[in-house]
C-alpha positions as CSV (number, residue, x, y, z in Angstrom):
1,M,39.9,-44.2,13.3
2,K,42.9,-46.2,12.3
3,K,43.7,-43.7,9.5
4,F,43.7,-40.8,12.0
5,L,45.8,-42.6,14.4
6,F,48.3,-43.4,11.5
7,I,48.5,-39.9,10.4
8,A,48.9,-38.6,14.0
9,F,51.8,-41.2,14.4
10,L,53.5,-39.9,11.2
11,I,53.3,-36.4,12.3
12,S,54.8,-37.2,15.7
13,L,57.7,-38.9,14.0
14,K,58.4,-35.9,11.8
15,S,58.6,-33.6,14.8
16,F,61.0,-36.0,16.6
17,S,63.1,-36.7,13.7
18,Q,64.3,-33.1,13.0
19,S,67.6,-33.0,11.5
20,N,70.3,-30.6,13.1
21,R,71.8,-29.5,9.8
22,F,74.1,-27.0,11.5
23,S,75.7,-29.1,14.2
24,G,79.3,-29.9,13.6
25,T,82.6,-28.4,12.9
26,W,83.0,-26.3,9.7
27,S,86.2,-24.8,8.2
28,N,87.6,-23.4,5.1
29,E,91.0,-25.0,5.6
30,N,90.1,-27.8,2.9
31,C,89.3,-25.2,0.2
32,K,91.3,-26.0,-2.9
33,D,90.4,-23.0,-5.0
34,C,90.8,-20.2,-2.4
35,K,93.5,-18.1,-1.1
36,K,94.6,-19.2,2.6
37,D,95.2,-15.8,4.3
38,Y,93.3,-17.3,7.3
39,I,91.5,-20.3,8.5
40,F,88.0,-19.8,9.8
41,R,86.7,-22.6,11.9
42,I,83.3,-22.6,13.6
43,T,81.9,-25.4,15.9
44,I,78.2,-25.2,16.6
45,A,75.5,-27.4,18.1
46,Q,71.8,-27.0,17.0
47,S,69.1,-28.1,19.4
48,N,65.7,-27.6,17.8
49,Y,65.9,-23.9,16.7
50,A,68.8,-22.7,18.9
51,I,72.3,-22.5,18.0
52,V,75.4,-22.3,20.4
53,G,79.1,-22.8,19.8
54,T,82.4,-21.1,19.2
55,A,84.4,-19.7,16.2
56,E,88.0,-18.7,15.7
57,I,90.2,-17.3,12.9
58,T,93.8,-18.3,12.8
59,S,96.4,-16.8,10.4
60,E,100.1,-16.2,10.1
61,R,99.2,-12.4,10.0
62,K,98.7,-11.4,13.7
63,E,96.1,-8.8,12.9
64,L,93.7,-11.4,11.3
65,N,93.6,-13.7,14.5
66,S,90.4,-13.3,16.4
67,G,90.8,-15.4,19.5
68,V,87.8,-17.5,20.5
69,L,84.4,-16.1,19.6
70,D,81.1,-17.0,21.3
71,V,78.3,-18.0,18.9
72,T,74.6,-17.8,19.6
73,G,71.6,-17.8,17.1
74,Y,68.5,-19.4,16.0
75,V,67.5,-21.5,12.9
76,Y,64.7,-20.3,10.7
77,P,61.6,-22.8,10.5
78,N,62.5,-24.2,7.1
79,N,65.7,-25.5,8.8
80,D,68.3,-24.5,6.0
81,K,69.0,-20.8,7.1
82,A,70.2,-19.5,10.5
83,Q,71.0,-16.2,11.9
84,I,74.0,-16.0,14.4
85,K,75.8,-13.5,16.5
86,L,79.5,-13.7,17.1
87,K,80.9,-12.0,20.2
88,D,84.6,-11.7,21.4
89,K,85.8,-11.6,25.0
90,D,85.6,-7.7,25.0
91,G,81.9,-7.7,24.0
92,I,82.4,-6.6,20.3
93,S,80.0,-8.5,18.2
94,S,79.1,-9.3,14.6
95,N,76.1,-10.8,13.0
96,A,76.0,-13.3,10.2
97,V,73.6,-15.6,8.2
98,L,74.3,-19.3,7.6
99,L,72.9,-21.1,4.7
100,T,73.4,-25.0,4.5
101,N,73.3,-27.4,1.6
102,E,74.4,-31.0,2.5
103,S,78.0,-30.7,3.6
104,V,78.5,-27.0,2.6
105,L,78.0,-24.1,4.9
106,Q,77.8,-20.4,3.3
107,F,78.7,-17.9,5.9
108,T,77.7,-14.3,5.0
109,K,78.4,-11.3,7.5
110,R,75.4,-9.0,7.9
111,G,76.8,-6.2,10.2
112,G,78.8,-5.3,13.2
113,A,82.3,-5.2,13.8
114,D,85.1,-6.6,11.5
115,L,85.7,-9.7,13.6
116,V,85.0,-12.2,10.8
117,P,85.3,-12.2,6.9
118,K,82.4,-10.8,4.8
119,E,81.7,-14.2,3.0
120,V,83.3,-17.6,3.1
121,I,82.3,-21.1,2.1
122,L,82.9,-23.8,4.8
123,N,83.0,-27.5,4.5
124,K,82.0,-29.8,7.2
125,L,84.9,-31.5,9.0
126,Y,83.2,-33.7,11.3
127,E,80.0,-34.0,13.3
């Protein structure tokens, strides 16, 4: 009986200690090897399997500026991949996939309008 209670206790700890790997502010502004036509910054919060936040692209070139984009999405059960939707103030949207590995986030656009770049590697700025 003690063994069963111990296993149940460990399972309950695992469910409460879920890490929110996507939470934080991510950006490509610290990229040393890439061309800096724009700075893509995304601030997201993960709660269980849901993601909410904002994103913005800033550039010296006026046509690349996006304004503030709303971010919504969900995290896949294995907790290292997420599907998000970015929407601007006019309702135009774009979809993307996020993959995380330690303090690096890979952003890959999957469809929709040209609001965001096709692919970019983002580094975590802060939690």
